[in-house]
Phi, psi and omega in degrees: 000124178294145181243133183229135173262128178240111176275152187071031189295334182269004179275182182302297182289318183303319182292322177293325177292322174302313179302314185295316184284331170298314179299325182277003173093017179271157163271118187255129174251110178268142179222133182195141175267000173065021178291328172231346179282169183222122180301336178303331182291337184234007185298334178291347181267345187297334181280353185270137178293332184272013177230137172221156186228136175243124172274098189210144175270113185287354172292346174256166183309136181254127173237123175231113181290150174087185182291145169226129178262325183218152172229131171248117181263099181239013180279114174179140165304137185237350182253154180304318180302316184292307187284343173279334177280325184233066185294322182293315178298325178296315178293323182291318181291333178274356178236289178299318182297312180292326177298316178296319179294318178295320177297320178295317178300319180296315183290329181267355185056044181257151172278138183236136174247129181257131176275103172264197189206158174296345180293347175295341177277347180063216174271095197289148177260357174234156185207131353290174184267126177248165188295340180279352180279132186272349173097169180223083191245137173268107186289341183248005174282172182299329179279349184299330181298327178272311184300313183286330174300318180289324179292319175298319180303316178296318183296314181290328177296315178293327177295317177295323178294312185285321185273318184258352182072022180291140176283109184234152174223145181232118178258119173267103190267127175267175185315122181235146183216166177152185178304148179085000169294154176266134180297334189255024187264003174090352178280152194296316185294305179295330177296314179298312182296318178299317179296318181297316181295324181278356180081018180267158172293150181276128183267119174253125177270128188089197183267002178087358181275347179293153187243155172220162178230118190255129180247131179288145190300323181297321176295317181298316179300318178299319178296320179296316179300315181294321178294318179303321184266009178270182177254016187263115178268344180281159179300144179228127175290134173230117181179177180255121184284003179287104189267145179212147175284158179296323176300312180297322181294321177301318179294324177297321180291320177299318178292318180300315186271355179055045178248171184243026183294152172271167173255127177246149187246138175230170181299154182282134177300153180300130176063019179294130182294137182279330181223144177210112176206127182278142163270111185253022181298327179293314178296322179295319182284312187277328186250354187053045186239136170208146180298143183247338186265118182284167188296323180298312180296317180297319179293323177300315180295318183292318179297320178299322177296313182296326179295340179271002181284162178286164179300321180296318179293321181292332183273359179298137184226027183298340181301337179294339177300339182299337184304327185293346180256016184271144169275117182272000000 
């Protein structure tokens, strides 16, 4: 039985990856310090012999006994609320943490896949974004703690590949959504759905003309699996190129939730990207991968998940903390 370590296992993406690799017959070792992850996401796996969990901060030395065939490094705050609240931890997991994971992969002779992000492109000057674009990132702005951590992560991963011959893969992940997202994490989709369910007006930052491209989590997981088993060491975009403005998306959420909320506008966050759409021609060619689940189907599934949350979870309003980072 192949053994795989998944860091950030209790998070949104990490937990879905645990499910997928359990389903595919792997022995899965989950690791998370639970600073943003939630054990509820993986509690259904604890009864399985092929799953084990370590509560550990990967910014510190990592020890995993026995053979390891693969490592997926998904430990990192990923939402604006999280990385703006804990900027030092965000930088540490993207530097010390990835260094520890790469060192472990080297010692175990394991292949490692690093979760990067479309945020390495910053507020892009080209559209759509392809892997050859180097980005437009403000290293000292509030978002820099996340953006630059991910850029460093890519750089050190390629250094280990080129200098040590380590088998590495880099996934540049664009906006992804689905069950197990947190309503209070500051990302646009759960924020809109949470506001609609609570009867609040939907908050749009900026004038609503900025765009995003949303990929359903099952499609993203399939892309990650294919990339892990590919021969491509260079970064690969994974996302859904179906682009929509934030204004249009707000109206879709109002229709989805059958609510009558208004849309209210606030100032745009510092360095917030105006456009975001992946060029996935590389993934399509090398991995034979393209998203299959359209936004309507994905939103229906996601909304059904949120409707099953507790009253306490639905009433969370931490997304309002985002206001302090607004340009007025």
